[in-house]
matplotlib code that plots the C-alpha trace (Angstrom):
import matplotlib.pyplot as plt

x = [-3.8, -4.3, -5.4, -6.3, -4.4, -1.2, -0.2, -0.2, 3.7, 2.6, 0.7, 4.2, 7.3, 9.5, 12.3, 10.9, 9.3, 5.9, 2.3, -0.9, -3.9, -6.1, -4.0, -6.2, -9.3, -10.0, -13.0, -11.6, -8.1, -9.3, -11.4, -8.4, -6.4, -9.1, -7.6, -4.3, -2.7, -5.0, -5.5, -2.2, -0.2, 0.6, -2.0, -1.8, -4.7, -4.5, -2.3, -1.8, -3.2, -6.4, -6.7, -5.2, -7.4, -8.8, -12.0, -11.4, -12.1, -11.5, -13.0, -10.3, -10.5, -8.5, -9.2, -12.8, -13.7, -14.5, -12.0, -12.4, -8.9, -9.4, -7.2, -8.9, -9.3, -5.3, -4.4, -3.3, -4.6, -6.4, -7.8, -11.4, -13.4, -16.4, -18.9, -21.2, -20.9, -24.7, -25.9, -23.0, -24.3, -21.5, -21.6, -19.6, -21.0, -19.3, -16.1, -14.4, -15.4, -14.8, -17.1, -17.0, -18.8, -19.4, -23.2, -24.8, -28.0, -29.8, -30.3, -28.3, -24.9, -22.9, -18.7, -16.1, -13.3, -10.8, -13.5, -15.0, -18.4, -20.4, -23.8, -26.5, -30.3, -31.9, -29.0, -29.8, -33.4, -33.2, -29.9, -30.2, -27.6, -25.7, -22.7, -19.5, -19.2, -15.5, -15.6, -18.2, -16.1, -14.9, -12.9, -9.1, -6.2, -3.6, -0.8, -0.8, 2.6, 2.8, 5.9, 6.3, 3.1, 1.5, -0.6, -0.6, -1.9, -2.4, -5.0, -2.3, -0.7, 2.1, 3.1, 7.0, 6.9, 6.9, 9.9, 11.3, 8.0, 9.5, 13.1, 15.0, 11.8, 12.4, 14.6, 11.9, 9.4, 12.1, 12.5, 8.9, 7.1, 10.2, 10.4, 12.4, 15.0, 15.8, 15.4, 12.9, 10.0, 6.5, 4.2, 0.5, -2.0, -3.6, -7.3, -8.8, -9.1, -10.0, -11.8, -13.0, -14.0, -12.5, -13.3, -9.7, -7.9, -5.6, -2.6, -2.6, -2.5, 0.2, 2.6, 2.3, 3.7, 6.2, 8.3, 6.8, 9.2, 7.8, 4.3, 5.3, 4.7, 1.4, 1.6, 3.2, 0.1, 0.6, 4.3, 3.1, 0.3, 2.7, 0.9, 4.1, 5.3, 7.4, 6.4, 6.5, 6.4, 6.2, 4.6, 7.9, 10.7, 13.9, 14.0, 18.0, 18.9, 16.8, 17.5, 15.0, 15.6, 13.4, 13.0, 13.6, 12.2, 9.2, 8.5, 8.5, 9.5, 10.8, 12.3, 14.2, 15.9, 19.5, 21.1, 24.5, 25.0, 26.6, 23.5, 22.3, 18.0, 15.8, 12.5, 8.9, 9.4, 5.9, 5.7, 8.2, 7.1, 7.3, 10.6, 12.0, 10.8, 12.7, 15.8, 15.8, 14.8, 17.6, 20.0, 19.5, 19.2, 22.6, 24.5, 22.4, 22.8, 25.6, 26.3, 22.8, 21.0, 20.1, 18.7, 14.5, 11.9, 10.0, 7.3, 6.7, 4.9, 5.2, 3.4, 0.5, -1.6, 0.3, 1.9, 3.6, 5.3, 7.9, 8.3, 6.1, 3.3, 4.1, 1.3, -0.1, -2.5, -4.1, -6.0, -8.6, -9.9, -13.8, -14.0, -11.4, -12.5, -13.3, -10.8, -12.0, -8.9, -8.1, -5.0, -4.0, -1.6, 1.1, 3.0, 5.6, 3.5, 5.7, 5.5, 3.9, 0.0, 0.8, 3.3, 0.6, -2.4, 0.1, 1.0, -2.6, -3.2, -0.4, -0.9, -4.8, -3.9, -1.5, -3.1, -6.9, -10.0, -9.7, -5.8, -4.2, -1.9, -4.1, -6.4, -4.0, -3.1, -6.8, -7.5, -4.7, -5.5, -9.3, -8.6, -6.5, -8.5, -11.1, -9.6, -8.2, -11.2, -12.2, -12.0, -9.0, -7.1, -7.0, -4.9, -2.3, 0.3, 1.6, 5.2, 7.2, 11.0, 12.3, 15.3, 15.8, 18.9, 20.0, 20.2, 22.8, 24.1, 24.4, 26.2, 22.7, 20.6, 19.5, 17.9, 18.6, 19.1, 19.0, 21.0, 20.0, 19.2, 18.5, 16.1, 14.0, 12.6, 13.4, 10.2, 12.5, 10.3, 6.9, 8.6, 8.8, 5.9, 4.3, 6.5, 5.6, 2.1, 2.2, 4.3, 1.7, -1.1, 0.6, 1.5, -0.5, 1.0, 3.7, 5.9, 6.4, 6.9, 9.8, 12.4, 14.9, 11.4, 10.0, 13.1]
y = [14.5, 18.1, 20.5, 23.6, 23.3, 21.8, 18.6, 17.2, 18.1, 21.4, 21.0, 19.4, 21.8, 19.4, 21.6, 24.5, 22.1, 23.4, 21.7, 22.8, 22.1, 21.5, 17.8, 17.1, 18.2, 18.4, 16.0, 15.6, 14.7, 12.2, 10.6, 10.5, 9.0, 5.8, 5.2, 6.4, 5.6, 2.8, 0.4, 0.5, 0.5, -2.6, -2.6, -4.6, -7.2, -9.0, -12.0, -15.3, -16.5, -14.6, -17.3, -20.6, -22.9, -23.8, -22.1, -19.5, -16.0, -12.2, -9.7, -6.8, -3.6, -2.0, 1.8, 2.1, -1.4, -4.5, -8.1, -11.1, -12.5, -16.6, -20.1, -22.3, -26.3, -26.4, -24.0, -21.1, -17.7, -15.4, -11.9, -11.1, -8.3, -8.6, -8.1, -10.8, -10.7, -11.1, -7.5, -6.5, -7.6, -8.6, -12.1, -12.1, -10.2, -11.7, -10.2, -13.2, -17.0, -20.3, -21.6, -23.7, -21.3, -18.0, -17.6, -14.4, -13.6, -11.7, -13.9, -17.1, -17.2, -19.8, -19.2, -21.2, -20.2, -20.5, -18.2, -20.4, -19.3, -23.1, -22.4, -20.2, -20.7, -22.4, -22.4, -24.9, -24.1, -19.8, -19.4, -20.6, -21.1, -21.8, -19.0, -20.0, -19.8, -20.2, -16.4, -15.5, -16.4, -13.4, -10.4, -11.7, -8.9, -8.8, -10.1, -11.5, -11.6, -13.1, -12.0, -12.4, -13.9, -10.4, -10.7, -7.8, -7.5, -5.1, -4.6, -3.6, -6.6, -4.0, -3.4, -4.6, -7.4, -7.1, -7.1, -4.7, -2.3, -2.8, -1.3, -0.2, -0.2, -3.9, -4.3, -2.5, -4.8, -7.7, -5.9, -4.9, -8.5, -10.7, -12.9, -10.7, -13.3, -12.4, -16.0, -17.7, -17.7, -16.7, -14.0, -13.9, -11.6, -10.6, -10.8, -9.8, -5.8, -2.7, -0.4, 3.1, 6.4, 9.9, 12.9, 13.5, 12.5, 9.4, 11.1, 13.2, 10.0, 8.5, 11.4, 10.8, 7.6, 8.0, 10.3, 12.9, 13.5, 17.1, 16.1, 14.1, 17.2, 16.5, 13.7, 15.2, 14.7, 11.1, 10.4, 12.2, 9.9, 7.3, 4.2, 2.2, -1.1, 0.3, 1.9, 6.1, 8.8, 7.5, 5.5, 3.2, 2.2, 4.0, 2.9, 4.7, 6.4, 7.6, 7.4, 8.8, 7.2, 7.0, 5.0, 7.8, 6.5, 4.4, 6.7, 4.6, 6.5, 4.8, 6.1, 3.2, 3.0, 1.9, 0.4, -0.8, -4.5, -3.3, -1.7, -3.7, -3.6, -3.7, -3.4, -4.4, -3.7, -3.5, -7.5, -9.6, -12.3, -10.0, -8.4, -11.9, -13.5, -9.8, -10.0, -14.0, -12.9, -10.0, -12.3, -15.0, -12.0, -10.8, -13.9, -14.2, -10.5, -9.0, -5.1, -5.1, -6.6, -3.0, -1.9, -1.9, 0.2, 2.6, 3.7, 4.1, 4.1, 1.8, 4.0, 4.5, 3.7, 0.8, 2.1, 0.0, 0.1, -2.2, -3.2, -0.7, -1.3, -3.8, -3.1, -2.8, 0.0, 0.8, 3.9, 3.1, 6.0, 6.8, 10.2, 13.3, 14.0, 10.2, 7.7, 4.1, 3.0, -0.4, -1.7, -4.8, -6.0, -8.6, -10.8, -13.8, -16.8, -18.6, -16.0, -17.6, -16.1, -14.0, -12.1, -12.1, -10.7, -8.0, -6.6, -7.0, -4.4, -1.9, -2.2, -0.9, 1.7, 3.1, 2.7, 2.0, 4.2, 4.3, 4.2, 7.6, 8.1, 7.4, 10.1, 12.6, 12.0, 11.7, 14.9, 16.4, 14.9, 15.5, 19.4, 19.6, 18.5, 20.9, 24.1, 23.1, 23.0, 26.8, 29.2, 31.6, 28.4, 26.7, 29.8, 29.0, 25.9, 23.9, 24.2, 21.1, 22.5, 21.4, 19.6, 20.7, 19.5, 17.0, 13.3, 10.6, 7.4, 5.6, 2.3, 1.0, 1.0, 2.0, 4.8, 8.8, 8.9, 11.5, 10.6, 11.8, 14.7, 16.4, 12.6, 14.4, 17.3, 16.5, 16.3, 14.4, 11.7, 13.2, 15.5, 12.3, 10.4, 13.8, 13.3, 9.7, 10.8, 13.9, 11.0, 8.4, 11.5, 12.7, 8.8, 7.4, 3.8, 1.9, 2.7, 6.6, 4.9, 3.0, 4.9, 6.5, 7.5, 9.2, 11.1]
z = [-20.4, -21.1, -18.1, -19.2, -22.0, -20.6, -19.6, -15.5, -15.5, -15.5, -12.2, -10.5, -10.6, -9.2, -9.6, -7.8, -5.1, -5.8, -6.3, -7.5, -5.6, -8.5, -8.0, -5.1, -6.0, -9.3, -10.6, -13.7, -13.0, -10.4, -13.2, -15.4, -12.6, -12.7, -16.2, -16.5, -13.1, -11.6, -14.7, -15.5, -12.3, -9.9, -7.0, -4.0, -3.6, -0.4, 1.3, 0.5, 4.1, 3.5, 0.8, 2.1, 0.5, -2.8, -3.2, -0.6, -1.5, -0.5, -2.1, -2.6, -4.7, -7.1, -8.2, -7.2, -8.8, -6.5, -7.1, -6.2, -4.6, -4.9, -5.6, -8.4, -7.1, -8.4, -5.8, -8.5, -7.4, -9.4, -9.1, -11.1, -11.8, -9.3, -11.5, -13.9, -17.8, -18.2, -16.3, -13.9, -10.8, -7.8, -8.4, -4.8, -2.0, 0.8, 2.2, 2.6, 2.6, 0.9, -2.3, -5.3, -7.6, -7.7, -8.7, -9.6, -7.4, -10.3, -13.6, -12.3, -14.3, -12.1, -12.1, -11.5, -9.2, -12.2, -14.2, -16.2, -16.9, -15.7, -15.4, -17.3, -16.7, -19.9, -21.6, -24.1, -24.6, -24.1, -26.6, -30.2, -31.2, -28.1, -27.5, -26.4, -22.5, -22.5, -24.2, -21.3, -17.9, -15.5, -16.2, -15.0, -14.6, -17.2, -14.5, -11.0, -8.6, -5.2, -3.1, 0.4, 1.0, -0.8, -3.8, -6.0, -9.9, -12.8, -15.5, -18.2, -20.0, -21.1, -17.5, -16.3, -14.2, -11.0, -9.7, -12.1, -10.9, -7.4, -8.3, -5.6, -2.8, -3.0, -0.2, 1.7, 1.0, 2.1, 5.6, 6.0, 5.4, 6.6, 10.0, 12.8, 13.3, 9.3, 8.5, 6.0, 8.6, 7.1, 8.6, 8.8, 8.9, 12.7, 12.1, 9.5, 7.6, 9.0, 6.6, 7.1, 5.2, 5.4, 3.9, 2.1, -1.1, -1.4, -2.2, 0.9, 2.4, 0.5, 0.9, 4.6, 4.1, 1.9, 3.9, 5.8, 8.7, 9.5, 10.0, 13.7, 15.0, 15.3, 17.2, 20.4, 22.4, 21.2, 22.5, 26.0, 26.2, 25.7, 23.5, 23.0, 23.4, 26.6, 29.7, 29.5, 26.7, 23.1, 20.3, 19.6, 20.7, 19.7, 15.7, 15.5, 12.5, 10.0, 6.2, 3.6, 0.1, -2.6, -5.7, -8.4, -11.4, -9.9, -7.5, -4.1, -0.9, 1.9, 5.3, 6.6, 9.9, 11.3, 14.7, 14.7, 15.6, 18.8, 20.1, 23.5, 22.5, 25.0, 23.1, 23.9, 27.7, 28.6, 27.6, 29.3, 26.6, 23.5, 24.8, 25.1, 21.9, 21.0, 22.1, 20.7, 17.5, 17.7, 18.2, 15.7, 13.2, 14.2, 13.1, 10.1, 8.5, 10.9, 9.9, 7.9, 11.2, 12.5, 9.3, 8.9, 7.7, 9.3, 7.0, 3.4, 0.1, -2.9, -5.6, -5.9, -3.1, -1.2, 2.7, 5.3, 8.8, 8.4, 12.4, 14.8, 14.3, 11.6, 9.4, 5.5, 4.7, 0.9, 0.5, -2.1, -4.4, -3.5, -5.4, -5.6, -1.9, -0.2, 0.4, 1.6, 4.0, 4.6, 7.0, 8.0, 10.8, 10.6, 12.8, 12.8, 12.1, 14.9, 17.0, 20.6, 21.2, 23.7, 21.6, 18.9, 21.5, 22.7, 19.2, 18.7, 21.5, 20.3, 17.0, 16.7, 20.3, 17.1, 13.8, 12.8, 12.7, 16.7, 16.7, 18.5, 15.6, 12.6, 14.4, 14.2, 10.5, 9.7, 10.5, 8.9, 5.8, 5.6, 6.6, 3.5, 1.3, 2.4, 2.9, -0.9, -2.4, -2.3, -5.3, -3.9, -2.2, -6.1, -7.1, -4.5, -4.9, -2.3, -1.3, -1.4, -0.9, 2.2, 0.7, -2.9, -3.8, -0.7, -1.4, -3.1, -2.5, 0.4, 1.4, 3.1, 1.0, -2.3, -4.4, -3.7, 0.1, 2.1, 5.8, 9.3, 10.1, 7.0, 6.8, 9.0, 7.1, 3.4, 1.1, -1.4, -1.6, -1.9, -4.9, -6.5, -5.8, -7.3, -10.7, -10.8, -10.3, -13.8, -15.5, -15.6, -16.1, -19.5, -20.5, -23.2, -22.5, -20.5, -23.6, -22.2, -19.0, -18.5, -16.6, -19.9, -21.0, -18.3, -17.5]

ax = plt.figure().add_subplot(projection="3d")
ax.plot(x, y, z, "-o")
ax.set_aspect("equal")
plt.show()
């Protein structure tokens, strides 16, 4: 890719910590992103609890494009482009449900849940000679992976296996999606998907959760209000010592927290039932995990656009691009499947008080992202780069988590994770194929 005669890397000065505002507002760059990032990367599509039975479906997105997540009669999950092969009409216009066939409302072509084209109007008489229907099924992703209940897909057959793509962030996904007690129990979605539009570039959202500790000053009023799960000020219980970890080869950024096993944890005090459940889980977690029991994910972003909170709240956010200055936010919440109903209800109220379109913390974030996008579009503004210099030269290995890690208190101010995200962005934008994106070639 070239931009004004230069590469994408000319817009991202990783060593100096300076990033051009064009990255967030240039229409041409945005169109290139759809092809070079969202058509290549592994993307979060949904959760297995959204398609429990054969015939269940959930309409998701990959980049700007609508896709159908479904199970065929054998129970195998599939992800298909939500477009008829005849004239392009969506073959599924509902958010979620159950079906035997996906039927195009335009000309009546119908498809089985395994993607096969099974019905064409006047097929025997209108097509002479008849065309081969087996070649005209729904367009399916090149690769699909399931991991701890989550479902991921990529359009690129040359992309590395999903577990390789996770890199050092695999432990973060294990922690965020695992049961509270550290065992093999399942998690499930709490309700359906919250969806809303914001006038912001999608990358402001991704970097916010990749490891931007400095922006917590925006949430002071929320902390004073006291929306957390315990009476008094704050948004969450004490997470412990914060560790900032980046995956240098893959672009993921995670903020971990750690409390030593000797900690007397009293959390979720506003709900006795939830506090009791958490205490029981903590005791079992100590038995199973020992000194690692107190390691948890606070927030993180898996490149390019899937962000998560690992504990308080416990949620996944996907920032779907809808234009250079428009993002569609999709947020879901998780709970232990075996948690008592009273606990699930308390957590539901806490989670939506914190995050989502009505969440008080998310409203602070959205105001920042929206104004940052608008303020970057001016003729004069575009001439001046952003400063991402905090924590330059800091970070190393750590005994608790993999990757390049910055320990507390520098972890609260370092911008190492956001710099890494944009370096990976530039690598994707400049690469001609995945052959140029493997860690050795990218560096």
